[in-house]
C-alpha positions in Angstrom: -0.1 0.0 -0.2 3.1 2.4 0.2 4.7 1.5 -2.5 1.4 2.2 -4.6 0.7 5.8 -2.3 3.9 6.3 -3.2 3.9 6.3 -6.9 0.2 7.9 -7.2 1.3 11.0 -5.2 5.3 10.9 -5.5 6.7 9.8 -8.4 4.5 8.5 -10.7 5.5 4.7 -12.5 4.3 3.9 -15.9 4.4 -0.3 -16.1 4.9 -1.0 -20.0 4.7 -4.6 -21.3 6.3 -5.0 -24.5 5.3 -8.6 -26.0 5.0 -10.4 -29.9 5.6 -13.7 -31.6 9.0 -14.5 -32.3 10.5 -12.3 -34.9 8.8 -9.8 -34.1 11.3 -7.1 -32.9 10.6 -7.0 -29.5 14.7 -6.8 -28.0 15.9 -4.2 -30.8 12.2 -2.5 -29.7 13.0 -1.9 -26.1 16.8 -1.3 -26.9 15.8 1.6 -29.8 13.4 3.0 -27.4 15.5 3.4 -24.1 18.3 4.6 -26.5 16.3 7.8 -28.1 14.7 8.1 -24.6 18.0 9.2 -23.8 19.3 11.1 -26.1 16.3 12.6 -27.6 17.3 14.5 -31.1 15.2 12.0 -33.1 12.1 12.4 -31.3 10.2 15.4 -32.3 6.5 13.5 -31.7 6.7 12.7 -28.3 5.3 16.5 -27.5 7.3 16.9 -23.9 10.2 16.4 -25.6 9.2 19.1 -28.7 8.3 21.6 -26.3 11.5 21.0 -24.0 9.7 20.0 -20.8 12.4 16.6 -20.6 15.2 18.1 -18.6 17.1 14.3 -18.1 16.9 11.0 -18.4 18.3 8.6 -16.8 18.4 4.3 -16.2 18.0 3.4 -12.3 18.3 0.1 -10.7 16.4 -2.7 -11.4 13.4 -2.7 -9.6 12.7 -6.1 -8.6 15.0 -8.1 -7.5 13.7 -11.2 -8.5 13.4 -10.7 -12.4 16.2 -10.2 -14.3 17.4 -6.8 -16.0 17.1 -6.2 -19.5 20.4 -6.4 -20.9 20.5 -2.9 -22.7 23.9 -2.2 -23.2 24.8 -5.3 -24.9 21.7 -5.2 -27.0 22.4 -1.6 -27.6 26.2 -2.5 -28.7 25.4 -5.2 -31.0 23.3 -2.9 -32.7 25.2 0.5 -32.9 29.0 -1.3 -32.2 31.2 -1.9 -35.2 30.3 -4.7 -37.2 26.3 -4.6 -36.1 24.3 -7.4 -35.7 21.2 -7.9 -34.4 21.0 -9.3 -30.7 19.7 -12.3 -29.2 16.0 -13.2 -29.2 13.7 -12.5 -26.2 13.6 -16.1 -24.4 12.8 -15.1 -20.5 11.0 -12.1 -18.8 13.3 -9.0 -17.8 12.8 -5.8 -16.9 14.3 -1.9 -17.0 13.6 0.7 -15.3 14.1 3.9 -17.1 13.4 7.7 -15.5 12.4 10.8 -16.7 12.9 14.3 -15.4 9.7 16.5 -16.5 8.7 20.1 -16.0 5.0 20.1 -15.9 3.0 21.9 -18.4 0.5 25.0 -17.8 0.0 26.4 -14.7 1.7 23.7 -13.2 4.7 24.6 -14.5 5.3 27.9 -12.9 3.7 26.6 -9.3 6.0 23.2 -8.8 9.1 22.0 -10.1 10.1 19.1 -12.2 9.4 15.5 -11.6 10.3 12.4 -12.2 8.4 9.8 -14.0 9.8 6.0 -13.7 9.3 4.0 -16.9 9.5 0.1 -16.0 9.6 -1.7 -19.4 8.8 -5.3 -19.2 9.8 -7.7 -21.8 8.4 -11.3 -22.1 7.4 -13.5 -25.0 4.5 -13.2 -26.8 4.2 -17.2 -26.4 3.5 -16.9 -23.0 0.6 -14.5 -22.9 -0.8 -17.3 -26.0 -0.5 -19.4 -22.5 -3.4 -17.1 -20.6 -6.0 -18.7 -23.4 -5.6 -21.8 -21.4 -7.0 -21.1 -18.1 -10.5 -21.5 -20.1 -10.1 -24.7 -21.2 -9.9 -28.0 -20.2 -6.9 -30.6 -21.1 -9.9 -32.4 -23.0 -10.8 -29.2 -24.8 -7.8 -28.5 -25.8 -6.5 -31.5 -27.1 -9.0 -31.4 -29.6 -8.6 -28.3 -30.6 -4.8 -29.1 -31.7 -5.4 -32.2 -32.7 -8.2 -31.1 -35.3 -5.9 -28.4 -36.8 -3.0 -30.3 -36.8 -4.6 -32.5 -39.0 -5.3 -30.0 -41.6 -1.4 -29.5 -42.1 1.3 -31.8 -43.7 3.5 -31.2 -40.7 0.9 -31.9 -37.8 1.0 -36.2 -39.4 3.2 -37.0 -36.9 1.6 -35.2 -34.2 -1.7 -36.8 -34.8 -0.3 -40.3 -35.6 1.1 -40.4 -32.0 -1.7 -39.3 -30.5 -3.6 -42.3 -31.5 -1.4 -44.8 -31.0 -1.1 -43.8 -27.7 -5.2 -44.0 -26.7 -6.5 -45.9 -24.4 -3.5 -47.0 -22.0 -3.9 -48.2 -19.1 -0.4 -47.7 -17.9 2.6 -45.6 -18.9 6.3 -45.2 -19.0 8.2 -42.1 -18.2 10.0 -42.5 -21.4 6.4 -42.8 -23.4 5.5 -39.6 -22.4 8.7 -38.0 -22.9 8.8 -39.0 -27.0 4.9 -37.9 -27.5 5.8 -34.6 -25.4 9.1 -34.1 -28.1 6.5 -35.0 -31.4 4.6 -32.6 -30.2 7.5 -29.8 -29.6 9.0 -30.6 -32.7 5.1 -29.3 -34.6 5.3 -26.7 -32.2 8.3 -25.6 -33.9 7.0 -26.7 -37.2 4.3 -24.0 -36.8 6.4 -21.6 -35.9 8.9 -21.7 -38.9 5.8 -21.4 -41.1 4.7 -18.2 -39.4 1.9 -19.1 -37.5 1.4 -18.0 -34.1 -1.1 -20.3 -31.9 1.5 -22.1 -30.3 0.2 -23.5 -26.5 2.0 -24.7 -24.8 4.1 -21.1 -24.7 7.0 -22.5 -22.8 7.7 -25.8 -24.9 9.2 -23.4 -26.8 10.9 -21.7 -24.5 11.4 -23.7 -21.5 14.1 -21.8 -19.5 14.7 -23.9 -16.3 11.9 -25.8 -16.3 13.5 -27.8 -19.3 12.3 -31.7 -18.7 10.4 -31.0 -15.9 7.1 -33.7 -15.9 5.3 -30.2 -15.8 6.6 -29.3 -19.1 6.2 -32.9 -20.8 2.3 -33.6 -21.6 0.9 -33.9 -25.4 -2.7 -34.1 -26.6 -4.3 -37.0 -27.0 -8.0 -38.1 -28.2 -10.8 -37.9 -25.5 -11.6 -40.4 -23.8 -15.0 -40.8 -22.1 -13.9 -43.0 -18.8 -10.3 -43.2 -19.3 -8.9 -45.4 -16.6 -7.7 -43.7 -13.1 -4.0 -44.6 -13.7 -4.2 -44.1 -17.3 -1.6 -42.3 -19.5 -4.6 -39.9 -20.4 -5.3 -39.0 -16.6 -1.4 -38.1 -16.2 -1.2 -36.4 -19.4 -4.6 -34.5 -18.0 -2.7 -33.9 -14.3 0.2 -32.2 -16.2 -1.5 -29.6 -18.1 -3.5 -28.8 -15.2 -0.1 -28.7 -13.0 1.5 -26.5 -16.2 -1.8 -23.9 -15.6 -1.8 -23.6 -11.5 2.5 -23.9 -11.2 3.9 -21.7 -15.0 0.7 -19.8 -16.4 -0.7 -18.7 -13.3 2.3 -17.1 -11.4 3.1 -15.6 -14.3 0.0 -13.6 -14.7 -0.2 -12.6 -10.8 3.3 -11.3 -10.3 3.5 -9.7 -13.8 1.1 -9.7 -16.5 -1.7 -8.3 -14.3 0.7 -5.3 -13.2 0.6 -4.1 -16.2 -0.5 -0.4 -17.5 0.2 0.0 -20.8 1.0 -2.9 -23.6 2.7 -3.0 -26.8 2.2 -6.0 -29.0 5.1 -6.0 -32.0 3.4 -8.0 -34.9 6.2 -9.0 -38.2 2.7 -8.5 -40.7 4.7 -8.6 -43.6 6.8 -11.7 -42.4 3.0 -12.8 -42.4 1.9 -11.5 -46.0 5.3 -13.4 -47.3 4.1 -16.7 -46.7 0.3 -16.8 -47.6 -2.7 -16.8 -46.7 -3.0 -19.4 -43.6 -0.2 -17.3 -41.8 -1.9 -13.9 -42.1 -5.3 -15.4 -40.6 -3.8 -17.4 -38.5 -2.1 -14.3 -36.8 -5.8 -12.4 -36.9 -6.9 -15.0 -34.5 -3.8 -14.5 -32.4 -4.2 -11.1 -32.1 -7.7 -11.6 -30.6 -6.8 -14.8 -28.7 -3.8 -11.7 -27.5 -6.1 -9.0 -26.3 -9.3 -11.2 -24.3 -6.1 -11.7 -22.5 -5.8 -8.1 -20.9 -8.5 -6.8 -18.2 -9.2 -3.3 -20.9 -10.1 -0.7 -19.1 -9.5 3.3 -17.5 -8.3 2.4 -14.1 -10.2 4.6 -11.5 -8.1 6.0 -8.3 -9.9 4.4 -6.1 -9.2 0.8 -8.0 -5.7 1.9 -7.9 -5.3 2.5 -4.4 -6.7 -0.8 -3.8 -4.5 -2.7 -6.7 -6.7 -3.4 -9.2 -4.9 -2.8 -12.5 -6.3 -2.7 -16.3 -4.6 -1.9 -18.9 -5.4 1.5 -20.1 -3.5 1.7 -23.3 -2.8 -1.0 -26.1 -0.6 -0.3 -29.0 -0.5 -3.0 -32.1 2.6 -2.5 -34.0 3.6 -3.9 -37.5 7.5 -4.1 -37.1 10.0 -3.9 -40.1 8.2 -1.0 -41.9 11.8 0.3 -43.2 11.6 -3.1 -45.6 8.6 -0.8 -47.5 9.3 2.5 -49.3 7.4 5.3 -47.4 4.8 5.0 -50.2 3.5 1.8 -48.6 3.3 2.5 -45.2 -0.2 4.1 -44.9 -1.1 0.6 -46.4 0.4 -1.3 -44.5 -1.3 0.3 -41.1 -4.3 -0.2 -42.7 -4.0 -3.8 -43.1 -2.7 -3.5 -39.5 -5.6 -2.1 -38.5 -7.9 -4.4 -40.1 -5.8 -7.5 -38.7 -6.5 -5.9 -34.9 -10.1 -4.8 -35.8 -12.2 -7.3 -34.0 -9.7 -7.2 -30.9 -9.4 -3.9 -31.1 -13.2 -3.4 -31.3 -13.1 -5.3 -28.2 -10.8 -2.8 -26.1 -12.4 0.4 -26.8 -16.3 -1.3 -25.5 -13.6 -2.1 -22.2 -12.6 1.8 -22.2 -9.2 0.9 -23.4 -7.5 3.2 -25.8 -5.7 1.2 -28.8 -4.0 2.6 -31.9 -2.3 0.5 -35.0 0.5 1.7 -37.0 3.4 0.5 -39.0 7.0 1.3 -37.4 11.1 0.5 -37.3 12.3 -0.2 -34.0 15.7 0.7 -36.4 16.1 1.6 -39.4 18.3 -0.7 -41.4 17.8 0.2 -44.9 17.6 3.7 -47.3 14.8 4.3 -50.2 15.7 4.9 -53.8 13.9 4.8 -57.2 14.9 1.6 -59.9 14.5 1.8 -63.3 12.3 -1.4 -64.7 10.9 -2.2 -67.8 10.2 1.5 -68.2 8.9 2.7 -65.1 10.4 3.4 -62.3 10.2 1.2 -58.7 10.5 2.6 -55.3 12.5 0.3 -53.2 14.3 -0.3 -50.2 18.4 -0.7 -49.8 20.2 -2.4 -46.9 22.4 -4.9 -46.5 21.6 -9.1 -47.0 21.5 -10.3 -43.7 22.7 -13.9 -45.2 25.6 -13.3 -47.9 26.5 -9.7 -46.4 26.1 -7.9 -49.6 24.2 -5.2 -50.9 20.6 -5.4 -53.2 17.8 -3.3 -53.3 14.4 -5.1 -52.8 11.0 -4.5 -54.3 8.1 -6.1 -51.8 5.2 -5.8 -54.6 2.6 -3.4 -53.6 0.1 -3.5 -51.2 -4.0 -3.1 -51.8 -5.0 -0.3 -51.1 -8.1 -2.2 -49.4 -6.8 -4.8 -46.7 -9.8 -7.0 -47.4 -7.8 -7.9 -50.8 -5.6 -9.5 -48.1 -7.9 -10.8 -45.5 -10.7 -12.1 -47.4 -9.3 -14.9 -49.0 -7.4 -15.4 -45.4 -10.2 -15.9 -43.4 -11.3 -18.1 -46.7 -8.6 -20.8 -46.1 -7.3 -19.3 -49.7 -4.1 -21.4 -50.3 -2.0 -19.2 -52.1 -1.9 -15.2 -53.0 -4.1 -15.1 -56.6 -3.8 -11.0 -57.4 -0.2 -10.3 -55.7 3.9 -11.6 -55.4 4.7 -10.5 -51.7 8.6 -10.7 -51.1 10.5 -10.0 -48.0 14.5 -10.1 -47.3 16.1 -10.1 -44.2 18.6 -7.0 -43.8 21.6 -6.4 -41.2 21.4 -3.5 -39.0 23.8 -0.6 -41.1 26.9 1.0 -39.6 25.8 4.2 -37.7 27.4 7.1 -36.8 25.6 9.2 -34.9 26.1 12.2 -33.5 25.7 13.9 -29.8 22.0 13.4 -28.7 21.2 11.5 -30.9 19.4 7.8 -30.2 19.1 5.4 -33.5 17.4 5.9 -36.5 13.9 4.8 -36.8 10.5 5.0 -38.3 7.7 6.8 -35.9 9.1 5.4 -32.8 8.4 9.3 -30.9 4.7 8.6 -32.4 4.7 5.3 -30.5 6.3 7.1 -27.4 3.5 9.5 -27.6 0.7 7.3 -27.5 1.8 5.3 -24.6 3.3 7.1 -22.2 2.8 11.1 -24.1 -0.1 12.1 -21.7 1.7 11.0 -18.6 4.3 13.1 -18.9 
């Protein structure tokens, strides 16, 4: 209660959760955001900076002794040092506190001195967030949904065959369960490689210190009406329930439920490149992610009683630097359409949502390339795999997002009227001037949405 009173009246704390599925750019987003808040020369759309009211910014010691510190310095060195490279992706939860010394605006600016606003940035894998949907499912319901989806995928054949072969067992050996879990984990890896996002349980891909434990060693089996009490199905059910109570629930209670503002990063271009199934799976994943939130605005009394709700949710399509700026509006429109169902529910509950296209770290430059008697708007960068410079024309995104979303919802196997390509670029070598953070696209606009009202 004392901490809450201090936050409310003395030095407010804004807890920002950053998540997204694999390869969406969480680590780069946090590193660039912090660097650009420390050196704000590239943040003109952050109003408090434009008004010269941010007097100082500095990193504070880690506020939570039980959560690892986000390794900002190592990640920044990877992006801005000699021979820049992308940092390792998020594999567990971490946190960083950045404090801003801000002069109040309006009449308060002349009546009171500067105040300190703390930003606690919490980084966690998006796969963990999808696990919150398991809390309302039984083992039988989860198994039915997983096996039904696997039957329609070529890489799901091994999982469905193993599940059928193990059905009805009235006894079991640990080696059998481990083999079933390994087969199912391989299926989850194949789903992620295919650009699909409904991957549960998420800790199977990011087990950390719990790797090999019974709580992370189970697999779906066909539902059984009268499963033997000591049979294989009952043991799988027991481990599924233990996963919910001992892994998912503590994460929600200790970390997720304390978040004020949330960033959901989405590799929309990667999904479009992989095809309609990946786009539809991403749309459904965004809807599932939002169901985990308790959106709405914090009332003063509610905050005083330690109850929190997510006030703002930013859905950001990353890697906007892979497109010429003339197509950024189309990417934003596609992002808005992808999260329309989720955003409508959040708005109804009182949360403010925003969809935009960003690049946390700009890795390309724009140029026009002559081709077949016309000029193409391209981007040029250093290819990640070969290290050579190359120009890319990814194709024209449609003006109407439904030209992508409609065939995706209808189960189309490929795009009929477009060929969308994407390349992986390495970070460019940077020569930053004093007071400048790394180059980006609309990171200042994202920061204004997330924290501008509290500055």
